[in-house]
N, CA, C and O atoms as a DFTB+ gen file, in Angstrom:
384 C
 N C O
     1  1      17.836       3.766      -2.306
     2  2      16.960       4.706      -2.578
     3  2      16.964       5.321      -1.149
     4  3      16.849       4.527      -0.215
     5  1      17.099       6.823      -0.838
     6  2      16.824       7.484       0.500
     7  2      15.555       7.440       0.923
     8  3      14.660       7.253       0.099
     9  1      15.311       7.582       2.079
    10  2      13.845       7.535       2.825
    11  2      13.158       8.783       2.366
    12  3      11.930       8.707       2.347
    13  1      13.699       9.924       1.989
    14  2      12.682      11.077       1.390
    15  2      11.846      10.529       0.241
    16  3      10.681      10.873       0.045
    17  1      12.646       9.485      -0.650
    18  2      12.002       9.466      -1.709
    19  2      11.258       7.723      -1.864
    20  3      10.702       7.251      -2.856
    21  1      11.456       7.191      -0.777
    22  2      10.808       5.901      -0.612
    23  2       9.375       5.958      -0.578
    24  3       8.766       7.029      -0.578
    25  1       8.774       4.739      -0.547
    26  2       7.308       4.953      -1.048
    27  2       6.429       5.535       0.290
    28  3       5.250       5.756       0.013
    29  1       6.747       5.762       1.428
    30  2       6.272       6.260       2.513
    31  2       5.854       7.474       2.334
    32  3       4.692       7.878       2.388
    33  1       7.395       8.418       1.988
    34  2       7.110       9.780       1.680
    35  2       6.494      10.363       0.620
    36  3       5.993      11.488       0.618
    37  1       6.542       9.408      -0.495
    38  2       5.535       9.687      -1.434
    39  2       4.237       9.712      -1.505
    40  3       3.613      10.508      -2.207
    41  1       3.521       8.483      -0.482
    42  2       2.409       8.466      -0.178
    43  2       1.910       9.665       0.704
    44  3       0.733      10.012       0.809
    45  1       3.001      10.246       1.327
    46  2       2.926      11.367       2.458
    47  2       2.302      12.654       1.776
    48  3       1.390      13.398       2.136
    49  1       3.046      12.648       0.766
    50  2       2.838      13.792      -0.586
    51  2       1.363      13.759      -0.950
    52  3       0.660      14.769      -0.954
    53  1       0.898      12.431      -1.284
    54  2      -0.268      12.134      -2.036
    55  2      -1.236      12.701      -0.984
    56  3      -1.949      13.682      -1.193
    57  1      -1.200      11.953       0.245
    58  2      -2.207      12.250       1.047
    59  2      -2.123      12.736       2.367
    60  3      -3.070      12.711       3.153
    61  1      -1.021      13.170       2.615
    62  2      -0.705      13.765       4.067
    63  2      -0.706      15.216       4.251
    64  3      -0.435      15.791       5.306
    65  1      -1.031      15.761       3.146
    66  2      -1.142      17.302       3.098
    67  2      -0.048      17.851       4.154
    68  3      -0.366      18.526       5.133
    69  1       1.194      17.505       3.861
    70  2       2.230      18.062       4.551
    71  2       2.727      17.199       6.065
    72  3       3.668      17.525       6.789
    73  1       1.881      16.147       6.242
    74  2       2.341      15.481       7.435
    75  2       2.371      14.022       7.160
    76  3       1.764      13.672       6.148
    77  1       2.881      13.223       7.772
    78  2       2.381      11.605       7.767
    79  2       1.006      11.355       7.634
    80  3       0.112      11.800       8.353
    81  1       0.892      10.567       6.606
    82  2      -0.524       9.817       6.451
    83  2      -0.746       8.720       7.473
    84  3       0.207       8.215       8.067
    85  1      -1.676       8.446       7.626
    86  2      -2.256       7.366       8.609
    87  2      -1.998       6.073       8.194
    88  3      -1.449       5.274       8.952
    89  1      -2.390       5.735       6.892
    90  2      -1.944       4.632       6.082
    91  2      -0.531       4.593       5.277
    92  3      -0.260       3.893       4.301
    93  1       0.102       5.315       5.793
    94  2       1.692       5.308       5.161
    95  2       2.427       4.145       5.008
    96  3       3.217       3.989       4.077
    97  1       2.193       3.244       5.945
    98  2       2.823       1.745       5.678
    99  2       2.483       0.911       4.338
   100  3       3.199       0.135       3.706
   101  1       0.992       1.379       4.084
   102  2       0.377       0.698       3.266
   103  2      -0.201      -0.539       3.444
   104  3      -0.794      -1.105       2.525
   105  1      -0.055      -1.103       4.770
   106  2      -0.593      -2.278       5.130
   107  2      -1.879      -2.673       4.842
   108  3      -2.341      -3.772       4.535
   109  1      -2.559      -1.196       5.050
   110  2      -4.047      -1.321       4.729
   111  2      -4.688      -1.836       3.237
   112  3      -5.795      -2.271       2.918
   113  1      -3.386      -1.559       2.457
   114  2      -3.863      -2.209       0.971
   115  2      -3.309      -3.482       0.759
   116  3      -3.871      -4.402       0.165
   117  1      -1.916      -3.512       1.386
   118  2      -1.065      -4.747       0.804
   119  2      -0.938      -5.828       2.033
   120  3      -0.027      -6.653       1.975
   121  1      -1.871      -5.832       3.177
   122  2      -1.673      -6.940       3.905
   123  2      -2.855      -7.415       4.693
   124  3      -3.094      -7.047       5.844
   125  1      -3.529      -8.197       4.047
   126  2      -4.525      -8.779       4.677
   127  2      -4.880      -9.375       5.999
   128  3      -5.956      -9.568       6.566
   129  1      -3.709      -9.591       6.291
   130  2      -3.351     -10.547       7.785
   131  2      -3.178      -9.478       8.732
   132  3      -3.352      -9.825       9.900
   133  1      -2.869      -8.225       8.534
   134  2      -2.666      -7.210       9.396
   135  2      -4.016      -6.534       9.972
   136  3      -5.103      -6.515       9.396
   137  1      -3.700      -5.970      11.267
   138  2      -4.824      -4.957      11.983
   139  2      -5.291      -3.719      10.810
   140  3      -6.414      -3.293      10.541
   141  1      -4.172      -3.413      10.348
   142  2      -4.171      -2.029       9.212
   143  2      -5.193      -2.546       8.343
   144  3      -5.948      -1.653       7.957
   145  1      -5.476      -3.737       7.890
   146  2      -6.150      -4.283       6.773
   147  2      -7.709      -3.771       7.165
   148  3      -8.405      -3.100       6.402
   149  1      -8.013      -4.107       8.162
   150  2      -9.527      -3.614       8.832
   151  2      -9.570      -2.281       8.839
   152  3     -10.694      -1.783       8.904
   153  1      -8.609      -1.540       8.787
   154  2      -9.107      -0.104       9.001
   155  2      -9.654       0.734       7.773
   156  3      -9.900       1.940       7.787
   157  1      -9.805      -0.196       6.639
   158  2     -10.322       0.336       5.437
   159  2     -11.064      -0.511       4.900
   160  3     -10.603      -1.644       4.764
   161  1     -12.356      -0.241       4.460
   162  2     -13.207      -1.350       3.691
   163  2     -12.651      -1.283       2.133
   164  3     -11.807      -0.429       1.860
   165  1     -13.038      -2.015       1.311
   166  2     -12.616      -2.646      -0.067
   167  2     -12.871      -1.320      -0.687
   168  3     -11.907      -0.831      -1.277
   169  1     -13.962      -0.651      -0.672
   170  2     -14.148       0.627      -1.634
   171  2     -13.181       1.600      -1.241
   172  3     -12.722       2.357      -2.097
   173  1     -12.807       1.674      -0.027
   174  2     -11.697       2.656       0.349
   175  2     -10.266       2.146      -0.083
   176  3      -9.414       2.937      -0.486
   177  1     -10.079       1.016       0.002
   178  2      -8.664       0.578      -0.566
   179  2      -8.715       0.786      -2.262
   180  3      -7.692       1.004      -2.911
   181  1      -9.741       0.709      -2.723
   182  2      -9.540       0.784      -4.520
   183  2      -9.641       2.526      -4.569
   184  3      -9.027       3.101      -5.468
   185  1     -10.276       3.165      -3.770
   186  2     -10.145       4.790      -3.879
   187  2      -8.817       5.206      -3.668
   188  3      -8.308       6.095      -4.350
   189  1      -8.089       4.482      -2.557
   190  2      -6.724       4.933      -2.451
   191  2      -5.925       4.697      -3.623
   192  3      -5.231       5.562      -4.158
   193  1      -6.067       3.179      -4.115
   194  2      -5.061       2.849      -5.313
   195  2      -5.460       3.785      -6.355
   196  3      -4.515       4.263      -6.982
   197  1      -6.718       4.195      -6.721
   198  2      -6.778       5.119      -7.834
   199  2      -6.409       6.335      -7.697
   200  3      -6.143       6.985      -8.708
   201  1      -6.308       6.932      -6.380
   202  2      -5.575       8.130      -6.014
   203  2      -4.000       7.910      -6.283
   204  3      -3.404       8.842      -6.824
   205  1      -3.389       6.915      -5.994
   206  2      -2.176       6.750      -6.236
   207  2      -1.786       6.788      -7.754
   208  3      -0.816       7.402      -8.197
   209  1      -2.643       6.074      -8.465
   210  2      -2.561       6.145      -9.836
   211  2      -2.676       7.307     -10.689
   212  3      -2.089       7.509     -11.752
   213  1      -3.592       8.119     -10.027
   214  2      -3.876       9.152     -10.476
   215  2      -2.821      10.546     -10.422
   216  3      -2.817      11.617     -11.028
   217  1      -1.862       9.877      -9.270
   218  2      -1.045      10.910      -8.932
   219  2       0.321      10.468      -9.688
   220  3       1.375      10.973      -9.303
   221  1       0.326       9.607     -10.675
   222  2       1.202       9.062     -11.786
   223  2       2.292       8.360     -10.910
   224  3       3.450       8.416     -11.323
   225  1       2.071       7.804      -9.919
   226  2       2.820       6.951      -8.887
   227  2       2.735       5.196      -9.930
   228  3       1.823       4.526     -10.415
   229  1       3.791       5.116      -9.873
   230  2       4.136       3.649     -10.201
   231  2       3.939       2.546      -9.561
   232  3       4.868       2.116      -8.879
   233  1       2.844       1.909      -9.612
   234  2       2.130       1.113      -8.461
   235  2       3.332      -0.095      -8.532
   236  3       3.703      -0.422      -7.405
   237  1       3.904      -0.705      -9.471
   238  2       4.920      -1.724      -9.475
   239  2       5.931      -1.573      -8.759
   240  3       6.400      -2.540      -8.158
   241  1       6.545      -0.190      -8.661
   242  2       7.666       0.261      -8.045
   243  2       7.353       0.485      -6.465
   244  3       8.200       0.315      -5.588
   245  1       6.109       0.861      -6.249
   246  2       5.603       1.123      -4.794
   247  2       5.563      -0.037      -4.176
   248  3       6.128      -0.081      -3.083
   249  1       4.851      -1.364      -4.723
   250  2       4.888      -2.408      -4.372
   251  2       6.327      -3.133      -3.843
   252  3       6.649      -3.524      -2.721
   253  1       7.069      -3.143      -5.164
   254  2       8.525      -3.241      -4.924
   255  2       9.145      -2.950      -3.826
   256  3       9.740      -3.794      -3.156
   257  1       9.052      -1.481      -3.477
   258  2       9.479      -0.821      -2.415
   259  2       9.344      -1.237      -1.065
   260  3      10.189      -1.397      -0.185
   261  1       7.823      -1.414      -1.081
   262  2       7.129      -1.986      -0.171
   263  2       7.649      -3.476       0.659
   264  3       7.765      -3.819       1.836
   265  1       7.851      -4.041      -0.539
   266  2       8.227      -5.465      -0.073
   267  2       9.742      -5.335       0.537
   268  3      10.123      -5.894       1.566
   269  1      10.529      -4.488      -0.302
   270  2      12.006      -4.280      -0.128
   271  2      11.806      -3.911       1.651
   272  3      12.366      -4.653       2.457
   273  1      11.112      -2.920       2.060
   274  2      11.027      -2.282       3.213
   275  2      10.853      -3.708       4.314
   276  3      11.665      -4.052       5.174
   277  1       9.912      -4.185       4.068
   278  2       9.643      -5.630       5.125
   279  2      10.367      -6.694       4.742
   280  3      10.104      -7.699       5.403
   281  1      11.219      -6.840       3.875
   282  2      12.305      -7.798       3.615
   283  2      13.551      -7.455       4.341
   284  3      14.335      -8.292       4.789
   285  1      13.691      -6.094       4.434
   286  2      15.170      -5.639       5.117
   287  2      14.656      -5.656       6.427
   288  3      15.508      -5.444       7.290
   289  1      13.477      -5.852       6.837
   290  2      13.121      -6.108       8.390
   291  2      12.940      -7.347       8.845
   292  3      12.588      -7.559      10.005
   293  1      13.161      -8.284       7.981
   294  2      13.060      -9.780       8.254
   295  2      11.721      -9.725       8.440
   296  3      11.361     -10.262       9.487
   297  1      10.732      -9.184       7.675
   298  2       9.250      -9.454       7.859
   299  2       8.684     -10.137       6.553
   300  3       7.840      -9.599       5.836
   301  1       9.228     -11.361       6.323
   302  2       8.844     -12.055       4.913
   303  2       7.215     -12.340       5.322
   304  3       6.443     -12.346       4.363
   305  1       6.793     -12.511       6.298
   306  2       5.151     -12.683       6.487
   307  2       4.433     -11.417       6.054
   308  3       3.263     -11.451       5.673
   309  1       5.094     -10.384       6.112
   310  2       4.499      -9.074       5.548
   311  2       4.758      -8.768       4.107
   312  3       3.952      -8.119       3.441
   313  1       5.802      -9.201       3.659
   314  2       6.120      -8.927       2.289
   315  2       5.358     -10.102       1.359
   316  3       4.890      -9.822       0.255
   317  1       5.303     -11.167       1.816
   318  2       4.934     -12.423       1.086
   319  2       3.191     -12.182       1.147
   320  3       2.421     -13.047       0.729
   321  1       2.762     -10.986       1.682
   322  2       1.075     -11.226       1.642
   323  2       0.652     -10.423       0.657
   324  3      -0.552     -10.208       0.518
   325  1       1.729      -9.785      -0.287
   326  2       1.183      -8.815      -1.504
   327  2       0.103      -9.416      -2.387
   328  3      -0.898      -8.840      -2.812
   329  1       0.466     -10.633      -2.582
   330  2      -0.349     -11.233      -3.765
   331  2      -1.748     -11.546      -3.133
   332  3      -2.836     -11.245      -3.624
   333  1      -1.560     -12.101      -2.140
   334  2      -3.168     -12.401      -1.486
   335  2      -3.999     -10.845      -1.265
   336  3      -5.206     -10.665      -1.432
   337  1      -3.167      -9.998      -0.924
   338  2      -4.106      -8.765      -0.799
   339  2      -4.547      -8.340      -2.406
   340  3      -5.650      -7.823      -2.582
   341  1      -3.780      -8.543      -3.374
   342  2      -4.091      -7.858      -4.706
   343  2      -5.106      -8.853      -5.507
   344  3      -5.816      -8.546      -6.465
   345  1      -4.989     -10.173      -4.845
   346  2      -5.919     -11.042      -5.488
   347  2      -7.304     -10.935      -4.777
   348  3      -8.326     -11.265      -5.379
   349  1      -7.339     -10.438      -3.402
   350  2      -8.531     -10.171      -2.784
   351  2      -9.389      -9.029      -3.359
   352  3     -10.601      -9.172      -3.521
   353  1      -8.645      -7.739      -3.704
   354  2      -9.154      -6.751      -4.164
   355  2      -9.456      -6.694      -5.685
   356  3     -10.363      -6.003      -6.148
   357  1      -8.644      -7.457      -6.413
   358  2      -9.179      -7.918      -7.637
   359  2     -10.463      -8.425      -7.813
   360  3     -11.370      -7.959      -8.502
   361  1     -10.449      -9.606      -6.999
   362  2     -11.997     -10.384      -6.629
   363  2     -13.167      -9.528      -6.393
   364  3     -14.315      -9.641      -6.823
   365  1     -12.569      -8.530      -5.515
   366  2     -13.780      -7.807      -4.902
   367  2     -14.363      -6.772      -6.045
   368  3     -15.539      -6.427      -6.170
   369  1     -13.073      -6.306      -6.961
   370  2     -13.692      -5.141      -8.199
   371  2     -14.427      -5.861      -9.034
   372  3     -15.337      -5.322      -9.663
   373  1     -14.115      -7.322      -9.179
   374  2     -14.438      -7.746     -10.701
   375  2     -16.015      -8.408     -10.294
   376  3     -16.823      -8.763     -11.152
   377  1     -16.206      -8.472      -9.109
   378  2     -17.473      -8.946      -8.761
   379  2     -18.585      -7.991      -8.074
   380  3     -19.691      -8.319      -7.644
   381  1     -18.019      -6.807      -8.092
   382  2     -18.857      -5.565      -7.594
   383  2     -19.790      -5.230      -8.863
   384  3     -20.586      -4.292      -8.813
């Protein structure tokens, strides 16, 4: 997949208003061990995910591309954190 169609570019289209969106790496959503994670609270993370879904973006594909991006960079520490992030988000949402 070329970079214009990779997940960051698609997120830019949803959130960036023609420019690069500040959370385009999506680590604020998918990496609870990153400094980016602390840049948004849980409500904002859920709001972002809702907008992604409302834009008809396939979350499974987005997450797959996210993992691929960091696997290609030999950053398994990042790509392997997705399940932890999604578990935290689900727990938050179910107890809210």
